[in-house]
N, C-alpha and C positions, 0 to 999 in steps of 0.2 A: 508518449514519454519521450523526452530528449532531456540529456543533460548536459548543457553545452561548456560551463565552466564548474570549478569546485564549489560545491555549495549551493548550485542553482537547478532546479529542474523544471522544464517545461513540460506543461499537460495541454495536448493538442485534441480536438475533436473533430469528427466529420460529417458532414450530411449525406442523405443517403444520395446515391449516384442519381444525376439527372437522365431523363431520357435522351435519346439521340436527336428527336424531333425538335427538342427545346434548345439544341447547340450545347448539350450537357457535355459529355466526353469523360465523365466519370464523378467520384466524390471531391469534394472541395474541404480541405483541412484550413482550420483557424485554429490560433491560439486561444487557450481557454484560461490558462494564468501561469504565472510563473512563480515557482515555491523557491524561498530562499531557506535553506536548512542551517541551522546555526554553527555547523561545521562541515570541512569537506569530506566527501564519500569515495568510496571504491566502489560499491555496488548498491543499487536502490530498486526496490521492487513495488510498485503502487499496487494493493492486493485489495482492497475494499471502499467502500464509499458508506456511509450511513444515510437514514434519511433525512437528516440536518443538512447535507450537502457536503459534508465533510470529506475528505480522503486521506485514508492512511497509508503510511509508507513502512515497509522493513529496510532500514539502511545498516548495510554491512552485516546483514544477518544477525544482527545483535539489538538493535533499539527501534522502538516503532515511535512514530511521529504522527500525530494527527493534524492536517491542514483544513483550517476551517475557511471555505472558499467565500463565503458571505462578508467575515471580518478581515481576510487576510491575515490571518494569524496562524503561527507553528506550535504546536504544543508537543512536549514529550511526553508520551504515555507511559511506556516501560522499558528499561534497559533488561534484557532477557538475560543477560551473564551477570549483572550484578543485583539484581533485586527479584530473582525468582529462584525457587527451589524445585531440585528435579529427584525423581525417584528413579532409581537402577533396578528392574525388575530381577534381573539375575544375580545381583547381590544383596538385595533387600535392604539399600543403604540411601540415605537422602544426599545429596551434593548441593552445596551453594553455588558453586561455579561448574557447568558443562565441561571445563577445559578447553580442549580446541574444536569443540563442536561448532558445527555451523546451523542455526536456527532457521527454519522455514517458517511460513505462517500461511495458513489457508483462510479463507472467507468463510464465515459461519454467519448466518441470520435465524433468529428465532423465529418461529413460525406456529399459527394456530392449526395448521393443516397436519393431520395425523399421517405418519408414514407407514401405519399398520393397514392392512386389508382390512376391508368391512366385512 
């Protein structure tokens, strides 16, 4: 991933390293797509993709966007600061806005494979 200008993100892919016998010299990078987000950002993390070929981005540790590679469309999924409710275990209170927190996301995929030993 590379962010050359405000609001743009380039996603690059690489091929497997070619053998030296074939005149390789290492992996070859190619531009997969350029994503134009609706506003400039300070930080961006691509964190997962789905089975339909979409890529998800966490922008400024606050907003999740989905980029549909096939259609070339960016959709806002959720603003984690404005649209979610959080629970504080120590005070047992719900918070609408988490204040100055930075929210991180992790990849999760549902699976039919059991995590329990048989």
